[in-house]
C-alpha positions in Angstrom: 123.6 80.7 170.0 121.3 77.8 169.1 118.2 79.9 169.5 119.7 82.7 167.3 120.8 80.1 164.7 117.2 78.7 164.6 115.8 82.2 164.2 118.1 82.8 161.3 117.3 79.5 159.7 113.6 80.0 160.1 113.9 83.5 158.5 115.7 82.0 155.5 112.7 79.6 155.0 110.3 82.5 155.3 108.4 81.2 158.4 105.5 83.7 158.9 105.9 84.2 162.6 109.5 85.1 162.2 109.1 87.4 159.2 106.2 89.2 160.8 107.9 89.8 164.2 111.5 90.3 163.1 111.2 92.4 160.0 114.9 93.3 159.9 115.6 89.7 158.9 113.6 90.1 155.7 116.2 92.2 153.9 119.9 91.8 153.2 121.1 94.7 155.5 119.3 93.4 158.6 120.3 89.8 158.0 123.9 90.9 157.5 124.0 92.9 160.7 122.4 90.1 162.6 125.0 87.6 161.3 127.8 89.9 162.2 126.3 90.2 165.7 126.3 86.4 165.9 130.0 86.3 165.0 130.7 88.7 167.9 128.8 86.4 170.3 130.9 83.4 169.1 134.2 85.3 169.7 133.0 86.2 173.2 132.6 82.4 173.9 136.3 81.3 173.7 136.3 79.2 176.8 137.2 75.5 176.8 140.0 73.5 175.4 142.3 74.4 172.5 140.2 72.6 169.9 137.0 74.4 170.9 138.8 77.8 170.7 140.0 77.1 167.2 136.5 75.9 166.1 135.0 79.1 167.7 137.4 81.3 165.8 136.8 79.5 162.5 133.0 79.8 163.0 133.3 83.5 163.9 135.3 84.2 160.8 132.9 82.4 158.6 129.9 84.3 160.1 131.8 87.6 159.8 132.5 86.9 156.1 128.9 85.8 155.5 127.5 89.0 157.2 129.8 91.2 155.2 128.7 89.4 152.0 125.1 90.1 152.9 126.0 93.8 153.4 127.8 93.9 150.1 124.8 92.4 148.3 122.5 95.0 150.0 124.8 97.8 148.9 125.7 96.8 145.3 123.6 93.9 144.0 120.1 94.1 145.5 117.5 96.1 143.4 116.5 99.3 145.2 113.0 100.5 145.6 113.7 103.4 143.3 114.6 101.0 140.5 111.3 99.1 141.1 109.3 102.3 140.7 111.0 103.4 137.5 109.8 100.6 135.2 106.3 99.1 135.2 106.1 95.4 135.4 103.5 95.0 132.8 104.6 96.1 129.2 101.0 96.7 128.2 100.6 99.3 130.8 103.6 101.3 129.6 102.9 104.6 128.0 103.1 104.3 124.2 103.9 108.0 123.6 107.2 108.9 122.0 108.4 111.1 124.9 111.1 109.6 127.0 111.7 110.2 130.7 115.3 110.4 131.8 116.1 109.5 135.4 119.2 111.2 136.8 120.3 109.9 140.2 
């Protein structure tokens, strides 16, 4: 769990070795699935005393909610590649003709 937590933390900081080798952590979907995977690992580790079980359950719930939020952001809030291709970034490079292009998706 410590190693997976460090990998997740290093991917958040954009460490090059992590982002190059674990490309699924560079987008919201991959990071969300990875965090949900971590929550399942925590729920599989419910050994120990009563206090440790409760802490494990709370951590697993927090990780599950965080992973689901990442998936929600990926589905509804993150800009898609299609949107990036629609509008050029530089306004000077836009076509000045009067014709308009309508995108229907």
